[in-house]
N, C-alpha and C positions, 0 to 999 in steps of 0.2 A: 335659684328659685326655690322657695321654701314652701311647704304646705302646711296647715295647720293639723295637729294630731286629733284624731277621733276622740270625743269625750265618751270612751266606754268605761262603765263603771260596773263592778259585780251586782247583779240584782239585788241582793240581801242588803248591801250599803245603800244601793238607790231607795230601796223600801225604807230604810230606817232614816235617810236624809229627808224624805219626803213625809214621813210620819213626824218628825221634829218640825218641818216647815208648817204642816198642817195644824199643829199644837200651838204654834207661835201665831198663826193667823186667828185661831180661836180664841186666845188670850187676849190679843189686841180687840177682836170684836166685843169682848166683854169690858175691858178697860176704857174703849171709846165713848163709855157713858158720859166722860167729860164734856163731850160736845154736845150732850143733850140737856145741858144746865139750862138753857133758855126756855126750854119746856118745864122743866121742875119748878123753875123761880115763877114762872107763870101760873103755876098751880098753887103758890103761897096764899092761904085763906086771908081775906080783908080783914078779918078780925086778929090776925097776929100783928097787925099794924107795922108791917115792914116799909121801910122807904125803898126807892129805887136803888140808892147806893148800897144799901143793906143786903137787897137782892143779888148784887153783882159780887159782893164780897167773898162768899164762898169759892166761886168759880175764880176769881182773881186769885186768892190764895192757893188753890189747887193747881192753877197753871204755874205759878212761880215755884210751888214746892216740888211739883212733878219735874220741873227743869232742873232744880238744884240737886235733886235726889239722883237724878241720872248719873251724876260723876260718882258718889260713893256706892251706888248701886252697880255700876258698871265695874267697878274695882272688886267688890265682892263676887260678881259673876265670873270675873277673870280668874278669881282665887279659888273658890269653893265649888263653881259650876253653876249653871243656870237655873236647875230644878229647885234647889232649895231657896234661892232669891226670888223666884217666881211664885214659888208657893207663900213665902213671907208677904210678898205683894198681894196676893189674893186674900190672904187673912187679914191684911190691913185695911184693904178696899171694903172688904164686907163689914169688918167691925166699925169702921168710920160711917158707913152708910147706916149701920143698924143704930149706932149711938146717936147719930142725928135725927133718927127717925122718932126717938122719943123725948125730943125737945121742940120747942116751938120758937125759939130765940134765935137772932143771927148769930150768936156767938156759938151756940150748939151746932149749927150747921158749918160755921168757919173751922170749929175744931174736929168735927167729924168727917164733913165731905172735903174741907179744905185742906186740913192738915193730915190727918190720918189716911183719907183716901187718896189724896193727892201724893202722899209718900209711896203707898202701895201702886199707884199707877206707875210712878218712876221706877220701881222695884221690877214690876212685871214688863214694862216696855224695854227697860234697859236689857232684860233676860232672854226676850223672845228672837231678835234677829242675829246675835252673835252665833249661838250653836247651830242655828240652820244654814249661814253661809259658808261654815266651816266644813260641812258635808260634801259641798259641791265645788266643780272647778272655778278657776278665776273667770272664764268666760261666761258664767252663769250668775256671777254676784250680783248683778243689776235685777236680774229676773227675781231671784230668790229674795233678796231685799224688799224689792217692790212687791212682792206677794204677802210676805209677812207684814209689812206696816200698812198694806192696803186694809187689813182687818180694822185698824183704828179710824181710817177715814170713812169706811163703809158703815161702822157702828150705828151712826144716827138714821141709817135708813130704816132699820128695824126698831132702835131703841126709842126714838122719837115718837112714832105713832104708838108704840107699846107703852110708854110712860103717859103719853095723853089719855089713852084708854083707860089705864088704870087709876090715874088721878080723878077722872069722871066717874069711875066705877067705886073707888075706895078711899080717895082723899090723899094728899101729899104724903102724909106720914107713912101710912099703909104702903104707898107705892114705893117710897125709899127704902122701907124695910123688906119688902119683897125683892127688889133689885138687888140690895145688900147680900140676902141670903143666896140668891141665886147666883150672882156673881162669884162669891166666895167659893161656892161649890163648883162652879165651872172652871175658875182659874186654878184652884188647888188640884183639881183632877187632871187638868191638861197640863199643870206644871210638871207632873209625874213623867210626862213624855219628852220633857226637853233634856237631850243628852247631848253633850259634846264629843266629838271624834276621840277614839283612844290615841294617847300620845305616839307620835311617830306616824300617824295615818296621813297620807297625803291624796287629794281627790283629784290630782292630775291624771291624765291617761298615761299608760306606759310610754315613754319617749318624749314626753312633753318637758320633763326636768332638764334635758340636754338642751332644749331649744329656749327655755325660759331663762331670764335673768335671775341673778341671785336675790332672794327676798330678805329683807332685813325686818326685824320687829323692833320698834321704837317704844320706849318707855312713855309714860305720861310727862314726866319732865324733858325728854328728849325732844317730844313734838312741841313743846312750848318754847324750844330754842330755834325752831324753824321758821322762816317766813311763810311757809305755804300755810300753815296753821291760821294765822292771822288772815291771810287771805280767803282762806276758806270761811272762818269766822264771820267776815265781813260780807261776804257774798251771801251766806247762810242768812244772816240778820236782814240784809236787803230783800232777799227773795220772801222770807216769811213775814217780814214786817209789811211789805207792799201787799201781800195776799191778806194777811189778818186784818189790815186797816179797811179793805174793801169788804171781805167777808163778814166782819163783825157789824156792818151797817147795810148789808144786802136787802134786807126786809124794808128797811126805812128808805133806802134809795129807790126801791120799786114803788114804794107807796108814796112817798112825799115828792119824788123828783119824776118818776114816770107816769104817776096816777093810776098804779096797778096794785090791787090787793091780792097778791099771790099766795101768799101764806105759805103752808107746807110744801108747795111745788118748788118754791126756790130753794128751801133747805134741802129738799131731796136731791134736785139736781146738784147742788154743790157737793153733798155728800157722794153722790155717783160720781163726779168728776174728781172728787178728793182721792177716792179709793182707786177709780181706774187710771188717774194720773200717775199713781206711784208705780202700778205695774207697767204701763206703757213707758214711762221714763225709764224705768230699769231695764227693760228689754231693749229700748232704742239705744241706751248707754252701752250696753255689751256689744253692739254692733258698730257704732259710730265713735264710741268714747264719750267719757263723762263731761269734758270740757265743752265739746261740740254740743251736746244735748243739754248743758247748762245755758249756752249762749242761746240757743234756739228758744228755750223755755221762758228765759229772762225777756228776750225782745217779743215774743208771742204775748206774753203777759203783759208788757206795757201797751201793746195794741188793743189788746181786750179791754183793758182799763180805760184807755183813751176812748174807745167806741161806748163803753158804759157811760162816760161822761156826757156823751152826745144824746143819751137816751131820754130826752126830756119830754114832757106831756105834748101830744100832738104831733111828733115827729114819726116818722117810719119806724125808727129803731123801738119806739116805745110801745111794744106789744108783748103778749105772752111768749111766743115763740122765740123770739130775739132774746128777750130777757132770760129764758131757760137756756138757751143755748150759751150765752155769755157766762151765766152763772156756772154752769158745768166746766166751760173752758178755764175760767178762772179758778175753780176749784182744782181742776186738773194741774194747772201750771204751779198752784200754791202746793199740792200734793205731791208733785215731783221732787221739790226739795227734800221731802221726808224719804226718799230712795235713793236719789243721787249722792247725797252728803254721807250717809252711812256708807255707801258703795266707795267712794272716792277716799274715805279715810281709812277703810280697809286696804284699798289698792296702795296708798301712800306710806302707811303705817304698820301694816302687818295685821296679823290675827292674834298674836299672844296676849296684847294688852287691848284687844278691839273694843271691849266694853267700856273701860275708863276713857280711852281716847276719844271715842265717839260721844262720850258724856260731856267730855270738856267742848267738842265741837257744838254739841246741842244746846250748851248755853246761850248761843246765838239766838235760838228760837225763843227762849225765855226773855232774855234781856232785850234782845232788838225786836222780835217780833211782837210780844206782848206790850211792852213799853209804847212802841209806835201805834198801836191800835188804841191804847189809852188816850194818847195825844190827840189821834185825830177825833175821838168821841168828845173830848173836851173841846176841843175846835168847834165841832158841830154844836154842842150845846150852847156855846157862846154866841156864834154867828149864824147858826142855821142853814149852813150850806157844805156840801161835800167836796168843794173845790180844793181844800187843803189835801184831803185824803187822796183825791186823783192826781194833784200835781206832785205830791210827795212821792207816791207810789211810782209814777212813770219816771221820776228823776232817780230814785233808788234802783229801779230796774235797769235802767240804762247804765248807771254806774257799775252795777253788778254785772251787766254783760261786757262792759270795757275790762273790768277787772280780770274776766276769764283768760284774757290774753297773758296775764302774770302768772298764771297756775302752770306750774312745772312739777314733774314727778321730784320726789325727795331723794337726795343722793346722801348718804351717811359720809362724813368727813373721815 
């Protein structure tokens, strides 16, 4: 019978690890401005004559650029360290938003918010998690990853009402300029605290190495040759896509289907669930394993979305309390993906190339998740029903849950 070694780490090392973790959380709290675009686009003055499609384009471009730039940003983070890459991300986010604030055209916001800020978000996000998890033992990977990425999910809790207040007080252009300057300063400052451990550092407790299995580090090209990468990619695309299809239409679902004008409440509940779910899933996965946690999250999410489909006007479910709880739980299960998949990527493929390796896995969020939410929106615009989003989400989640049984640790040949 074996016992797990105590996770004891020198106090100075613990403090440095937590400093890096807190810096990563702060950076993501700033970069999460991406999730408040619905508030910013709602503040576009009528005299600018933007169509609804034009209002969605800066956000669409930002999401896709963010997803794509995670790959080269992760590579740079692996090569030159997280601090400089995150600092560059802060400069790009700030510069993009400041540039956009001096224009009144969709093109100006597409270039500023979509292209430049989207690139900056990718650089910052790719640099926040890897250095933090490197300071802590394997048994805390889920917790630390969940804490760092929770900042991104929780950002709209403060950023949405702040943006709404600033727009009413100063207008959209001044609001975007203020936020751009503030986030540039915050991200650049916090980037200075992102430090990877020195070469040869091991976070495991004395004696743990003897009991642990040999850990291999895979290169980006090597992970593309493993079937586990494609299993992870498919599961991530299903989990993120199912969540985004519903989250993108939650306000409309509450109003058109349940007959409730809940406004900011549902956005806040989604954000709280999104951030909290990342931490909870990370902690649970450290205890019961990534695969088991994924299976639970996928199945629970399918049940939540099915219940949401039953919340029609006049039913017991169509009330503020139920809608708030469902919103929080759907947000939590969606957010769980953002802590589980970086954790399992680190478990399977090692830390040396973690930045770029997770960047490759993260493309599932952009390609699968974002494209599926667009399809759901198009179907709703055509048929004025949410049925497609519900059915597609449930099917995808059940497929993802079934796929967890194919997930096995990678073994180098």
